[in-house]
N, C-alpha and C positions, 0 to 999 in steps of 0.2 A: 671408865667403863668402855668407851670406844676402843681404847688401846687394848684393854684386857680381853675383849671378845672380838678382836679384829679378824680372827679366823672364821667367824661366822658371817662377816659382811665384806671382807676385803675383795671378793670377786666383783663387787659393785663399787665399793668406796676406795679401793686401793689405787695408788698412782703407780701403774705398771710400766709407764714409759720411762725407761732408764737411759735412753740414748738421744733424747731431743736436745735442741740447742740450749734450752734453759733447765736441763735436768742434771742434778749433781748428787743424787742419792744412788745407792747401789742395792737397795732392797725395796720390796713393796711396802709402802707406808700409807695408812689411811689419810685421805685428804678432805675429811669432813669435820675438821676442828672447829669450823664456824658454828656447828650445832651447839658445842659446849659454850661458846661465847653468847649465842642467842639465848640459851637457857639461863646463863648468868644475868644478862640484863633484864630478862623477863622476871626472874625471881626477885632481883633487887628492886625493880620498879613496882611489882605487885605489893611488896612489903611496904613501900613508900606511898602506895596509891591512896592510903587513908588520908594522907595530906594532899588535898585537892590540887595544890600548885604543881610541884615537881612531878608528882605521881601521874597527874593527868596528862601533862605534856609528854612525859616519858612513854606512857601507854600509846599516845597518839603517834609518836615517832616510831614506836615498834610496829604499829599497824601500817604506817606508811612504808616502812622498810621491807615489808613482806615480799612485794614483787621483786625487788633487787636481790634480796637474800635467796628467795626461792629459785630464781633463774640461775644464780650462781651455784646453788646446791645441786640443781638439776645437771649442770655442766660437770660438777664433781662426780656425779653418779653415772652419767651417760657418756661424757666426753664428746658430745655431739652438738653442743649449742654454739652457734656462731657468735663472734664478738658483736655483730650488729644487733642480734636479738637480745644479748645481755645488756647492751647500752640502751636499747629501746625500753626494756622493762625497768631499768634503773631510772630512766627519764620519767616513767610512770610514777615511780616512788617519789621522785622530786616534785612532780606536779601535785601529788597528794599532800605533800608538806606545805606547798604554797597555798593550796585550797583550804586545808584543815586548820593550819596554824596562822594563816594570814600573814606570812612573812615573805620577804623578797629582798634582794639587794637594791637599795635605794640611793646609794652614793658610792663613789670611788675616791672620795676625800679631796678631790681637786676640782676647782670650778670649771676648768676646760673639759675634763673628762666627764663631769656631771652633765654636760650638754647632751650626752648620749641618752640620758634618761628622759629627755623630752620626746624621744621617738616612742610612739605608742607600743606598749607591750615589751619594750626593751628590757626593763627590769625583770619581768617574768621569764623571758627567754634566757637572759643572762644567768638567772638563778638556776634554772633547769640545767643549763650547760655546765655551770660551776659544780653543782652537786653530782651530776652524772660523770663529769670529767674526773673529779677527785676520787669517786668510788672506783673508777677504772684505774686511776693512778696507783692506788694501793694494791691492786691486783698485779700491776706491772712491776712494782718493786718487790713483790713477794717472791724472791728468787732463792733466798738462803735461810737457814735456820735462824729464827729470831729477828730477822730484818724488818719486815713489814709490821709485825706486832709491837716491837719495842719503839719503832718510829711513831706508831700510833699512841703508845703510852706517853712518850715525851711530849707530843703535841697536845694530848688531853690534859697533861699536868700544866702546860702553859695556859690553856684555856681556863683551868681551875684557878690558877694564880690571878689572872686578870678578873675572873668572875668574883674572886674574893675582894679585890680592890674596888669593884663597883657594887659590892654587896648584893650580888645576884645569886641567891641560894639555889634557884632552879638550874642555872648553868653549872654551878659547882656539883650538884647532885648528879646531873646527867653525864658530866665528864668523869666523875669519880666512879660511877657504877660501871661504865664501859671500861675504864682503865683497870678496875678490879677484875672484871670478867676476862680481859685480855691477859692479865698476869696469871690467872688460873690456867689458861692455855699455855702461856709462855714457858712455865716450868717443865712442861712435857715436850715442848718443841725445841727448847734450847738447853744444852748444846747438841744433843744427840738426835734430834729430829724424829721422835717417836710418833709424832702426829703432825700433819700439815694443816695450815689454815684453809687452803682450798679457795676456790673462787667465791663461794658463799661467804666465808669468813672475811676475806679481803674486801668484798663489796659492802658487807655490813659495816665494817670498821670505817672504811672511807666515806660511806654514806652518812654515818652517825657524826663523824668529825666535821664533814662539810656542813651539815645542818646546824651543829653547835656553833661553828665559826660564824655562820650567817646570823644565827639567832642571837649570839652575843652582841654583835654590832648593831643589829636591828633594835634590840631592847635597850641598848646602852649607847647612845650617840657619841659619848665621849671617847669610845673605843674606835680607833682609826680602822677603816676598811682594809688598810694595808697590813694591819696586824693579822687579819684572817689570811691574807695572801702569804705573808712571810712565814707564819708558823707551818704552813703547808708547802714551803718553798722547795724542799727536796723532791717530794713526789710529783709536784706540778712541773718542775724543771725536767725531771726524768721523762715524764710523759711527752712534753712538748719537744724535747730534744730527740726522743725516739721517733716521733712522727716525722720530724724534719729529716732525720737520718734515713729512715725507711723510704719516704716519699721522694726526697730530692737526690740522695746519694745512691740508694739501692734500687730505686724505681720499683718499689714493691708496695703492697697494701700496708697501711699503718697498723693493721691488725695482725699481720704475719708474725710468727715467732722470730725472735731476734736474739742472737748470741753475743752481742757486744754492748749490752747495757753497762752502766757504770759499775754495778756490783759484779757483773760477770768479768769485766776487765780486771778488777782488783783480785778476784779469785784466780784467774788464769795467768796474769802477768806478775803478780806479786807473791801470792800465797801458795798456789798449787805447786809451784816449782820447789818449794821447801819440803814437801812430803812429810807433813806432821804425822806422828804416830800416836800422839796423846789423845785424851778425851776431846780436847779442843782441836779438832781437825781443821784443815784449810777451809772447809765449809763453815764451821763455827767461828773461825777467826775473821771471816769476811764481814759479817754484820757490824761489829764495832766500828769499822772504818766509816760505814754509812750512818751509824748513830751519831758519830762526831760531825759528819757532814750535815746531817739534819740539825744538829745543835748550832751550827754556824748561822743558820737562818732563824732558829727559834730564839736564841739568846738576845739579839737586838730587838726582836719583836716584844719580848717580855720586858726589856729595859725601857723601851720608848713606845709603849703601846698606844699612847695618846698623840704622838707626833707623826703626822702623815709624811711630811717631807723627809724626816730622818729615816723613816721606814722605807720610803721610795729609794733613797740613796743606798740603804742597806741591802735592799733587794737587787739593785743594779750591781752592787759589789759581789753579792752572792752568785749572780748569774755569770759574771766575769770569772770568778774563782772556779766555778763548776766547769765552765768551758775550757779554761786553761789547764786545770788538772786532768780533765778527760783527754784533751789533745796530747798532753805530755805522756800519759800512760799508753794511749793508742799508738804513739810513735816510738814506743820503747825508750822513752826518756823520763821514766818515773822519777820524781823527786826523791832524793836520798832519805829524807825524813819519813817518807811513806814506806820505803823498803826496810828501814830499821825498826 
């Protein structure tokens, strides 16, 4: 419906900036796809609400997500909301989750690291930081058709898999309902980009996944906290590396637009030069590279979700691989296997 009647609302909802450092479309496209995902999870949760367990927690999560989603959607419509204000409202959503669901990060899986939790309120502050950061991370990686949304689906399926192994029906339901809602959006976004996720959609997906990642480990102590970190390895690494690149190398604000994200380099240095004329343009061919990158961190997380030390080693290996590949591409020394 958003796509069909875009002529009625595109003056407000359309992404008209066709020349920004992170813009790769050539026509005005509605950037309020997050509304459809919100409708999807609300509909699925209300149907399930008769079952007091998953339905109740799902409704609570939806209520908590309202500030983060609302400020993102406001940015989609006005294009005037600063990163600081978006992060602030997302932190409010995270605080609501902690208060209403009584959850927080209580362990990092290592005795030495766990000493940090002896600091008063460290767990609460870390939880707010983690949820807010991941929500923003999904907005950062939302640069090409199908990229952020499919990474979200891959992560949610990993959560579902482990939720099945620990017999947590609530986690399974909450992960599947969001994955289904995203897929309903995905078929219109990929490959042709008829609608965009927008800040509202990206913040909603990132917020939901962050909460489920923490909730899974909190409710099931056999699941390593590093599982939660590793399944979100790609968006986390992209965010931290972007902050480092902007602040240290470019001497700019971490919230400033950036044209050399990992996905942007793949588009410019590998695919754009080939000038695809088929349905799967260079834009559409970019996302699968990053789906595979996300899979590099998700796969060991799914295989060794109980083993903290193996997951710590896997994360270190992922970070090294990410930095190595990025440095090769940025220096015009792209590995041959990526070019072919």
